[in-house]
C-alpha positions as CSV (number, residue, x, y, z in Angstrom):
1,M,112.6,104.6,124.6
2,K,113.8,105.1,121.1
3,E,114.5,101.9,119.2
4,V,117.5,101.3,116.9
5,S,116.0,99.9,113.7
6,T,117.8,96.7,112.7
7,S,116.6,94.7,109.7
8,Q,119.4,92.5,108.6
9,K,122.5,90.7,109.8
10,P,125.9,92.4,109.4
11,R,128.0,91.1,106.6
12,K,131.7,91.2,106.1
13,K,132.6,93.0,102.9
14,S,135.9,92.4,101.0
15,K,137.9,95.5,100.2
16,S,138.1,96.8,96.6
17,S,140.2,99.1,94.6
18,H,137.0,100.8,93.5
19,V,134.8,103.0,95.7
20,P,131.1,102.1,94.9
21,G,130.2,103.2,98.4
22,Q,130.8,106.9,97.7
23,Y,128.3,106.7,94.7
24,L,125.9,104.7,96.8
25,G,126.0,107.4,99.5
26,Y,124.8,110.0,96.9
27,S,122.4,107.6,95.2
28,L,120.8,106.8,98.5
29,Q,119.6,110.4,99.0
30,T,117.1,110.1,96.1
31,T,115.8,106.7,97.4
32,R,115.5,108.0,100.9
33,C,113.8,111.1,99.6
34,L,111.2,108.9,98.0
35,F,110.9,106.9,101.2
36,H,110.1,109.9,103.3
37,L,107.6,111.3,100.6
38,L,105.7,108.0,100.9
39,K,105.6,108.3,104.7
40,V,104.5,112.0,105.2
41,P,101.1,112.2,107.0
42,K,99.9,115.3,105.1
43,L,100.2,116.8,101.7
44,S,101.5,120.1,103.3
45,Y,104.9,118.4,103.9
46,S,107.9,118.7,101.7
47,V,111.0,116.6,101.3
48,S,114.3,118.0,100.3
49,I,117.8,116.9,99.2
50,E,120.9,118.7,100.3
51,V,119.0,121.8,101.5
52,F,119.4,121.7,105.4
53,E,120.6,118.1,105.4
54,D,121.3,115.1,103.0
55,V,117.5,114.5,103.1
56,G,115.2,116.8,105.0
57,V,111.5,116.6,105.9
58,E,109.5,119.7,106.9
59,D,105.9,120.5,107.7
60,S,104.0,123.7,107.6
61,L,104.8,124.5,111.2
62,G,108.5,124.3,110.7
63,N,109.0,120.8,112.3
64,R,111.9,119.0,110.6
65,I,113.6,115.7,110.1
66,A,117.3,116.2,109.3
67,E,118.7,112.9,108.0
68,Q,122.3,112.1,107.2
69,N,122.7,109.1,104.8
70,K,125.7,106.9,105.2
71,S,126.8,104.1,102.9
72,A,128.7,101.3,104.7
73,L,130.1,99.3,101.9
74,E,133.5,100.4,103.1
75,G,134.2,101.0,106.7
76,N,131.8,101.7,109.6
77,P,130.4,105.2,109.7
78,V,128.9,104.8,113.2
79,S,131.8,103.2,115.0
80,D,133.0,105.0,118.2
81,K,135.9,106.6,116.4
82,S,134.4,107.2,113.0
83,K,135.0,110.5,111.4
84,D,131.6,110.3,109.7
85,L,129.8,110.0,113.0
86,W,131.6,112.9,114.8
87,K,131.6,115.2,111.8
88,T,127.8,114.7,111.6
89,F,127.3,115.7,115.2
90,F,129.8,118.6,114.7
91,N,127.7,119.9,111.8
92,W,124.4,119.6,113.7
93,I,125.8,121.5,116.6
94,E,127.0,124.3,114.3
95,A,123.7,124.3,112.5
96,V,121.8,124.7,115.9
97,E,124.3,127.4,117.0
98,S,123.7,129.4,113.8
99,D,119.9,129.0,114.1
100,E,119.8,126.9,110.9
101,L,118.2,124.1,112.8
102,N,115.9,124.4,115.9
103,P,116.6,121.4,118.2
104,D,113.1,121.7,119.7
105,K,111.6,121.2,116.2
106,T,114.1,118.8,114.6
107,L,114.5,115.1,114.7
108,F,118.1,114.2,113.9
109,I,118.7,110.9,112.0
110,I,121.7,108.9,110.8
111,H,120.6,106.4,108.3
112,V,123.1,103.7,107.4
113,A,122.4,101.6,104.4
114,Q,123.9,98.4,105.9
115,L,123.7,97.1,109.5
116,K,126.9,97.9,111.4
117,K,128.1,97.3,115.0
118,T,128.0,100.5,117.2
119,N,128.2,101.4,120.8
120,L,128.1,105.2,121.5
121,A,125.8,106.0,118.6
122,K,123.3,103.3,119.8
123,K,123.4,104.8,123.3
124,F,122.7,108.3,121.9
125,S,119.8,106.9,119.9
126,E,118.4,105.2,122.9
127,A,118.5,108.4,125.0
128,S,115.0,109.7,124.6
129,T,115.0,112.3,127.4
130,I,117.4,115.2,128.3
131,E,118.5,113.4,131.4
132,M,119.3,110.2,129.5
133,A,121.1,112.2,126.9
134,R,123.3,113.9,129.6
135,I,124.2,110.4,131.0
136,A,125.1,109.2,127.5
137,L,127.1,112.3,126.8
138,D,129.1,111.8,130.0
139,E,129.7,108.1,129.3
140,A,131.0,109.0,125.7
141,K,133.3,111.6,127.2
142,T,134.8,109.2,129.7
143,S,135.1,106.5,127.0
144,L,137.0,108.7,124.6
145,W,138.9,111.1,126.8
146,G,139.2,109.2,130.0
147,D,138.2,110.4,133.5
148,A,138.1,114.0,134.5
149,P,139.9,116.2,135.0
150,E,143.0,114.4,133.6
151,Y,141.4,113.2,130.5
152,N,144.5,111.1,129.9
153,L,143.0,109.5,126.8
154,K,142.4,112.8,125.0
155,P,145.9,113.0,123.4
156,L,145.3,109.5,121.9
157,I,142.4,110.7,119.8
158,A,143.2,110.7,116.1
159,E,143.9,114.2,114.6
160,S,141.3,113.5,111.9
161,I,138.5,113.4,114.4
162,S,140.0,115.5,117.3
163,E,138.3,118.7,116.2
164,Y,134.9,117.1,115.9
165,I,135.0,115.4,119.2
166,T,136.3,118.4,121.0
167,K,133.4,120.5,119.7
168,F,131.0,117.7,120.8
169,F,132.3,117.7,124.4
170,E,133.0,121.4,124.8
171,A,129.9,122.9,123.2
172,D,127.0,124.1,125.2
173,R,126.0,121.1,127.2
174,D,122.2,121.8,127.0
175,T,122.5,122.0,123.2
176,V,124.4,118.8,122.8
177,S,122.1,117.0,125.2
178,K,119.0,118.2,123.3
179,I,120.5,117.0,120.0
180,I,121.2,113.6,121.5
181,S,117.7,113.3,122.9
182,K,116.3,114.1,119.5
183,F,118.6,111.7,117.7
184,N,117.7,108.4,116.0
185,L,120.0,105.8,114.4
186,T,118.5,103.6,111.7
187,F,119.8,100.9,109.4
188,G,118.6,99.8,106.0
189,K,117.3,96.4,104.9
190,E,119.0,93.9,102.7
191,S,117.9,95.9,99.8
192,I,117.2,99.7,100.0
193,H,114.7,99.3,97.2
194,D,112.7,96.7,98.9
195,E,112.3,98.9,102.0
196,V,110.7,101.6,99.9
197,K,108.5,99.2,97.9
198,E,107.0,98.0,101.2
199,T,105.6,101.4,101.7
200,L,103.7,101.0,98.4
201,Q,101.9,97.8,99.5
202,T,98.7,99.7,100.5
203,R,98.8,102.1,97.5
204,T,98.5,99.7,94.5
205,R,98.1,96.1,93.5
206,T,101.1,93.8,94.3
207,D,101.8,93.0,90.7
208,L,102.1,96.7,89.9
209,I,104.5,97.7,92.8
210,D,107.6,97.4,90.7
211,L,106.2,99.6,88.0
212,V,105.0,102.2,90.5
213,Y,108.3,102.2,92.3
214,I,110.4,102.7,89.2
215,H,108.1,105.5,88.0
216,A,108.1,107.2,91.5
217,L,111.9,107.0,91.9
218,G,112.5,108.4,88.3
219,W,110.0,111.2,89.0
220,V,111.8,112.2,92.2
221,K,115.2,112.1,90.4
222,K,113.9,114.2,87.4
223,F,112.1,116.7,89.7
224,T,115.1,117.4,91.9
225,D,117.7,117.3,89.1
226,E,115.7,120.0,87.2
227,L,115.6,122.2,90.3
228,I,119.3,121.8,90.9
229,E,120.1,122.5,87.2
230,K,118.3,125.9,87.7
231,S,120.3,126.6,90.9
232,K,117.1,126.2,93.0
233,P,116.9,124.2,96.2
234,A,115.9,120.6,95.6
235,I,112.6,120.7,97.6
236,V,109.8,118.3,96.6
237,P,106.3,119.3,97.7
238,A,104.4,116.2,98.8
239,K,101.3,117.5,97.0
240,D,103.1,117.6,93.7
241,F,104.5,114.2,94.2
242,F,101.2,112.5,95.1
243,N,99.4,114.3,92.3
244,D,101.7,112.5,89.9
245,L,101.8,109.2,91.8
246,N,98.1,108.9,92.1
247,A,97.5,109.7,88.5
248,Y,100.1,107.2,87.4
249,I,98.5,104.4,89.6
250,R,95.1,105.1,88.2
251,L,96.5,104.9,84.8
252,I,98.3,101.6,85.1
253,D,95.6,100.1,87.3
254,N,93.2,100.2,84.3
255,K,92.6,96.6,83.8
256,S,91.9,97.0,80.1
257,I,95.7,97.6,79.5
258,L,98.6,95.2,79.9
259,Y,101.7,97.2,80.8
260,S,105.2,96.0,79.8
261,F,107.8,95.0,82.4
262,A,110.5,94.6,79.7
263,K,113.6,96.8,79.7
264,N,115.0,98.0,76.4
265,P,117.7,95.6,75.4
266,D,121.3,96.9,75.4
267,K,123.5,97.2,72.4
268,I,125.4,94.0,73.2
269,D,122.1,91.9,73.2
270,I,121.0,93.5,70.0
271,D,124.3,93.0,68.2
272,S,124.4,89.3,69.4
273,E,121.0,88.6,67.8
274,L,121.9,90.3,64.6
275,K,125.3,88.4,64.5
276,N,123.7,85.1,65.1
277,L,121.3,85.6,62.1
278,R,118.3,84.3,63.9
279,T,115.6,83.0,61.5
280,F,113.3,86.0,62.0
281,I,116.2,88.2,61.0
282,R,116.9,86.2,57.9
283,Q,113.2,86.6,57.0
284,L,113.6,90.3,57.0
285,D,116.7,90.0,54.8
286,L,114.5,88.1,52.3
287,I,112.4,91.3,51.9
288,D,115.4,93.6,51.8
289,F,114.8,95.5,55.1
290,D,117.7,97.6,56.2
291,N,119.6,97.4,59.4
292,D,117.3,99.9,61.2
293,Y,114.3,97.7,60.7
294,K,116.2,94.7,61.9
295,I,117.3,96.4,65.0
296,K,113.7,97.4,65.8
297,A,112.7,93.9,65.2
298,V,115.2,92.5,67.6
299,V,114.1,95.0,70.3
300,D,110.4,94.0,69.7
301,F,111.4,90.3,69.7
302,L,113.3,90.4,73.0
303,K,110.8,92.6,74.8
304,A,107.8,90.5,73.7
305,S,109.6,87.4,74.9
306,S,110.4,89.0,78.2
307,D,106.8,90.2,78.7
308,R,105.4,86.8,78.0
309,T,107.5,85.4,80.8
310,E,106.8,88.1,83.3
311,W,103.0,88.3,82.6
312,S,102.9,84.5,83.2
313,R,105.0,84.7,86.3
314,R,102.9,87.4,87.9
315,G,99.6,85.6,87.0
316,L,98.4,88.5,84.7
317,V,98.0,86.3,81.7
318,H,97.3,82.6,81.5
319,T,99.8,80.7,79.4
320,N,97.0,79.1,77.3
321,S,96.0,82.6,76.2
322,F,99.3,83.0,74.4
323,N,98.4,80.0,72.2
324,D,95.0,81.6,71.4
325,L,96.8,84.8,70.4
326,E,99.1,82.9,68.2
327,D,96.3,81.2,66.4
328,R,94.7,84.6,65.7
329,L,98.0,86.1,64.6
330,K,98.5,83.1,62.1
331,R,94.9,83.6,60.8
332,K,95.6,87.3,60.3
333,W,98.9,86.5,58.5
334,E,97.2,83.9,56.2
335,N,94.4,86.4,55.3
336,E,96.8,89.2,54.6
337,K,99.2,87.0,52.6
338,S,96.3,85.7,50.4
339,F,94.8,89.2,50.0
340,I,98.1,90.9,49.0
341,E,99.1,88.1,46.6
342,I,95.8,88.5,44.8
343,M,95.4,92.2,44.9
344,N,99.1,93.1,44.3
345,N,100.1,90.3,41.8
346,N,101.8,93.1,39.8
347,L,104.4,93.6,42.5
348,D,107.5,91.4,42.8
349,S,107.8,89.0,45.8
350,V,110.0,91.3,47.9
351,K,107.5,94.1,47.8
352,Q,104.6,91.8,48.4
353,G,106.5,90.5,51.5
354,R,107.0,94.0,52.8
355,L,103.2,94.7,52.5
356,I,102.4,91.4,54.4
357,Y,104.9,92.3,57.1
358,R,103.5,95.9,57.5
359,A,99.9,94.7,57.6
360,C,100.7,92.2,60.3
361,S,102.8,94.5,62.4
362,Q,100.0,97.0,62.6
363,Y,97.5,94.4,63.7
364,E,96.0,95.5,67.1
365,A,95.2,92.1,68.7
366,K,94.2,92.0,72.3
367,L,95.4,89.4,74.9
368,E,92.6,88.2,77.2
369,G,90.8,91.4,76.2
370,F,93.7,93.6,77.3
371,E,95.4,96.1,75.0
372,C,99.0,95.2,74.5
373,P,102.1,97.5,74.5
374,P,103.2,98.6,71.0
375,H,106.1,96.1,70.8
376,F,104.2,93.1,71.7
377,I,102.2,92.1,68.6
378,P,105.2,92.8,66.2
379,G,107.4,91.0,68.6
380,S,105.1,88.0,68.8
381,Y,105.0,87.9,65.0
382,H,108.8,87.7,65.1
383,L,108.5,84.8,67.6
384,L,106.3,83.0,65.0
385,A,108.7,83.8,62.3
386,E,111.5,82.3,64.3
387,S,112.0,78.5,64.3
388,P,114.7,76.0,65.3
389,S,114.0,74.4,62.0
390,D,114.1,75.8,58.4
391,E,110.2,76.0,58.2
392,P,108.9,78.5,60.7
393,V,105.1,79.0,61.3
394,I,104.9,82.1,59.2
395,G,107.1,84.2,56.8
396,W,107.0,87.4,54.9
397,H,108.4,86.5,51.5
398,P,105.7,84.6,49.6
399,D,108.2,81.8,49.0
400,Y,110.0,82.1,52.4
401,K,110.3,78.4,53.0
402,T,112.3,77.7,49.9
403,K,114.3,80.9,50.3
404,L,115.3,80.1,53.8
405,K,116.5,76.6,52.8
406,E,118.6,78.2,49.9
407,T,120.3,80.5,52.4
408,N,121.4,77.5,54.4
409,K,123.1,75.8,51.5
410,P,126.9,75.9,51.3
411,D,128.3,78.2,48.6
412,G,128.0,76.7,45.2
413,D,125.4,74.1,46.2
414,T,122.3,74.6,43.9
415,K,120.7,71.2,44.5
């Protein structure tokens, strides 16, 4: 017997004047496309979006999965009198009648993002044989139309679903029974993303799953978008997908490289740091760097801070190693500062400070022997240049300590 997949408890959702569920329904297609790609048993398979169904799977012999994706943020798409439910079966019947879908070679699925109560759809899903399907079909007809031949409940069916239900009950009985026998109802988990991530457990290290998932989802979206933009069907060959995925996993699984988990900060975060005049920003002011340099500094600072936290949380880097790195960064800064002040004593302090900053920013220090992402060393220097006091660990202007104190004095105070 076919099982109805249930992975979470149903939740009551408050109604909203907005309709995020409509967007989720479309967005779900890309995620489900990725899910099916990760599940295909052979590279000869392909997975499509909006070709013969919301998401379709097909092998080289023409066997198919035709999956309808339903968001359930508003309403219940699989209730007994749901327009979504009956329109889906209506479309499947017409697809079979027009030879677009072969019921002998097609598995029909309705996938609902959230768990919902259902009666008839569940019975259809549990009907794994033609005989069971006929029984479920008769029970549905009696439930919705009443007993034959009067069918006294039929006039009570809402006009919005009457056409679809009529088609379901009056179409060729063998065709409808075959569709029911090949029908599965599935529900998503608490998070649609966690469900897909689980399929990656056997493909890569646990600490890399988030990175692999984001890359794979982005690859599928880009691949299908480009096909649609060219008016081509959005069909993803499993071979192409896995060629890219396996190459990416080999790349990031290289233990000589630390990969960043930090997202690029948004404009609000950047503007907030600039407005608050953090010490590391004031240090850049002392050497007359323009706003573009300061924006880049804020991005490096925030991403480096984020990566420190994430690498520690995931156990990729021991916290003591950050102290060791800071010691090496300070030594590098001291050496560059002394060298530049001696070799470039003809330059003013601002230009010397710029040279010190650039030399340190280009330093390619490793962390536990790992190469670091490009923002990390510059960002770590900004962490050292930041301080809750007026005397941070390092500075770019040769006289940064005095200069920082002066900028803190009230206007007119020269003491």
